[in-house]
N, C-alpha and C positions, 0 to 999 in steps of 0.2 A: 939160271933164273927160272923160276916157275912160270907157268903160263895160265894163271888163274883168271886173268882178265880176258874177256871175249870182246872183240871189236866187230861192229857191224859197219861195213863200208858200203855206202849207198852211192850208186853211180847212175845218174840220169843220162840217157843216150838218145841222140838225134843227129843224124848227118855227120857222124865222126868216123866213118869207115877207114879213113886214112890214118887215124891216130889211136883208136881204141885198143888195137892190138898191143901197142907199146905200153899203154896204161895198164891193161890187164896183165901183161907180162911182168911189169914192175910188182904187181900184187902177188902173182904166182911165185915170185922169187923172194918174197919177204922172209926174213930170218926169224920171224915169229909166226907160229902156226895157228894160234887160237883166234880165228877170225872167219867171218862170212862176207861175201861180196854179193850185194843185191843189185843186179843190173836191171834198170827199169827202161825198157824200150818204149819211147814215146812215139810209136809208129814211124820210126826212122825210114826215110825213102831210099836209103842206100844199103850197103852190106854190113852195117853195124850190128844188126841182130844176128846175122849169120856168124860173124866173128865171135860175138859174145857167147852164142850157143856152143861154139867149138870148145870154149873154156869150160863150160858146165859139163860137157861130156867127158872131160878127162880130169876134172878136179871137183870133188864133191863139196868144196867150200864155196863154189860159185853157183849163184841162183839167177835165173832169168825170168823176169816178169814183163809182160807186154800189155800196154794200154790198148783198148779197143778203138780208140781215136786219139788224135793228137791233142794233148791238154796243156802242154807247156812245162817248163822246167820246174816250176813250183809244185805242180801236182805230181810230177815224177818223183820229186824228193819226198813229198808227203806219202806217196804210195810206198816208198822205201821205208819210211818211218813205221808204217803199219806192219811191215813184215820183219822189222828188226828185232832180234832176240839177244843182242849183245849188251854188255854193260856200258859201253860207250859207242857213240855213232860218229863216223867221219863222212862228210859229204865231199867226195873226190870227183873232179871233173875228168871226163874220158879223153880229153885232148891235152892233158898235162903229163908230167913225169914225176916219179916219187923215188926217194932213196930206198934202197933195199931194207934198211933198218928202221924205216919210219915207225912201224908198229912196235918193234922191240924197244926203241928209245922211249916211245910214249908209255908202253907198259911198265918199263923200269921206273919211270917217274911216278906213274899212277899207283903202282903197288906200294910205294913209300908214302904217298900222300894222295889219296883218291879224291881230288878236287872236282868241283862241278864242271869247270872249263879249263882245258889245256890248250894253249896257243903256242905254235912253233913257227920258226922263221922260214923264209922262202926266198927264192930268186924270181925275178921277172926276166925271162929270156926272150929277147927280140931276135927272131930268126929270119933268114932269107927265105922268101916264099918258095923258091924253086929248089934250092939246095938243102934247106933245113939247117944250115950252119948258123951258129950264134953270131950275130953282128954286134949286139950290145946286151949286157947283163947288169941288172940292178939287184943288189941284195937288200932285203928288208928284214931287219933283225932287232933283237933286244938292245944291242949296242946303240942303235939310233935313238933309243929312248933315254940315253945317258945313264944306263946301268952298267956297272963293271962286272957283275956276276954273270955266270953262264945260265943261271936260272933264278927267277924270282917267284916266290909263292906267298900268297897272302889270303887271310880270311877276314881281314879288316875291311868293312864296307867302304870307308872313306878312301882307302888305298885302291880298292877295286875300281871305284868310280873315277879316281884320278888316272889310273892306268888305262882305263877305257878310252879316255880322251887322248892320252899320249899315244895309244895305238892308232886311234883315228887320224892323228896328225901325220903318221907315216904310212897310212893306207894299210895297216895291219889288222884293223878291226872289222872292216866291212865284209871281207870274204868269208865264205863258209868252209873252204877247203884247207885252211891252215889251222884247223881246230879239232879237238876231240870234245864232244858234248856228252855229259852224263845222260844216259837214256832215260833214267827215272825222272829227271827234271823235265825233259821234253814231254814225256807221256803223262806225268802227274798233272801238268798244267796245260795239257792239250795244245802244245805249241805247234804251229804249222807255218809253212811258207805261204805268204799272201799271193793271191792271183793278181799280181801287179808286175809290170815290166821294169827291168833295169835296177830297181832298188830293193827287190825282194830279199836279197841277202842281208843287207844292213838292217832292215826292219826285223828280220828273224833274230839277228844277233842282239838287237836292242830288247826284243821281247825276252830272249833268254837271259840277258843281263838283269832284267827285273827280278829274277829268281836265283841269280848266282850268289852263293855265299862263300865260295872259295875259288881261287884262280891261280894258275901257274903259267908263266910265260918262259919259253925256252929260247936260248940263243942258237940252238942247233938248227941248221938249214936242212929241212927234210922234204921240201916240196919245190918243184920247178914249174912255174906258170909259163906255158909256151904260147908266145904270141908270134904266129907265123902267117898272119893275114887271114887265118881261117875264120869262118863265121862261128863265134862263140855261142854257147848255149844261151847266155844272157845278153847277147849282142843283137846285131841287126839294126834295121832302120827304127829310129825312135822319134816319132813326130812330136811327142810331148816331153822331150828330154829335160828341159829346164823345169817344167812343172814337177816332174818326178824327183829331180835333185832338190827342189824346195821342200818336198815331202820329207826327204832324207834329213835335211838340215833342221826342219821343224821338229821331227821326231827326236833327234838327238838333243836339241835345245830344250824341248819339253821334259825329257828324261833328266837332263842335268838340273833343270829347275826343280823337279820333283826330288832329286837327291840333295838339293841345296849345295851343289858343287859348281854352279855356273859362274865361275870366277873369270877374271880378265883373260887368263890363259885359255880357258875353254872357249870363251867367246871369240878370241883371236883365231883359234883353230876353225871354228864354225864360219867365221867371216871369210877366211881363205877358201874354204870349200864353196861357199856361196858365190864369191866373185870369180873363182876359177870356173865354176859351172856357167855363170853369166857370160864370161868371155867365150867359153866353148860353145854356148848356144848361139852367139853371134857368128862364130866360124861356121857352124852348121847351117845357119840361114844364108850366109854367103854362098856356101856350097850348093844350097838349094835354089839359088838364083833369085832370092828375095831382093827387091830394090832397096837401095841405101836409105831412101826416105822412109820406107816402111820399117826398116830395122831401127832407125832412130826414133820413130814413133813408139815402137815396141819398148825401146829402152826408157823413154820418158814415162811411159805408162807403168813400167816396173818400178821406176824410182818413186812412185807414189805409194807403193805398197808398204805395209807395216814392217815386213821382214827386211826390205831394203833399208828402210830408215833405221832399223836396229843394227843391222850388220855393218853399215858404213861407219859406225862409231868405233868399231873394234878391229879394223883391218890393220895388221902389223905393218911396220915399215922396215923390215929386217932383211930384205934381199932385193937384188936388181930386178928379178922377175916380178915381184910384187909391185915395185915402183913402175915398171914399164907396162905391164899388162893390166893389173887390177886397180892400181891407184886412180887412173883416170875414170874408171867406172864408179868407184866410191865417191869421187869428187863431182860426179855428174858431167864429166867432160866426154860426152858420148861420141862426138865427132872424132876426137883423138883416139878413143877406144876402138872405133870402127876401123880407122886406118891401120891400127896395130893388129886387129883381128884379120884384116885382109893380108897382112904380112904372114900371120900364122897359117892362114888358109893356103897361101902360095907355098910356104915351106912344107906344109903337110903333104902336098901332092907332088912337089918336085924334089924335095930333100927329106924323105920320110925318116932317115936315120937321125938327122939333126932334130927333126920334130920330136921324135921319141925321147931323145935326150933332154930336150927342152921341157917336155912334159914332167920330167922327174924333178925339175927345179922348183920345188914347192915351198 
């Protein structure tokens, strides 16, 4: 196979000294050679920069850029975009793992059909904090979208828009690290990651989709998201978690309306996201020691919003999880919802393995 396609791998780095060596090792052993790795050190307080520099000294495909001050993951990725010279950009996280043939598989597909956006499948690996051993693994793939093929390619706008919602339903859309983005689309439209916490990834992907004219989704599992209790680049304490999630829901809703594809299925997906976030926000308030009466007041205030009134109409009734956790919220039964949120909070802290499995029952 020829190696005409050049990839720019952008890796924001902050506080990942225990993991970045593994990630960069995965890249150094790629079976495809035509790529560059742009490591953007966002003033990491640990040895991340030192480890990154060690790779640049022995491999001329690796480049190291350091911010003069901590600016956050969005600006780190934007800095990487400014330096990217490849035909396609990948935003890979430094605390995850990748298959050795990640770039080769992507290149083979893109040489045959140079689409604007290539999406590949991945696993979510829940690991023991101390040993690093996998305790639970979830695969997110094309098969879950009810496609029998190993690959689906389309340049039909209606199909792209429908597949976007199908991907969102299985958490495949929102991440930046399971995608190859055509660089020219990003640069011609001056696309950037917004300086907003927690939902900057999905907002960038929505912006990119506004200009996407061709799409391929692969069934190949090429990426492994590592959840080992580490502080993720986009994680940490989020005081306005639910507000940010509502921004996410509203952005997708507005885009679907603009595309004229906001059908019952799309609205059902958005309703599940909204009420899952609502319930998670209640759990977070319980964790923060907020009094029950204050949580109930907050719930009642939220029930008066236009988004709540719209989303409650479309919550599906197709799983036990939806009925148990989210249906009481949609029906305004906030006392019942609070009791169940307390069960979730207890499970999260005392039985994290069970909690992680429960989270996947979407």
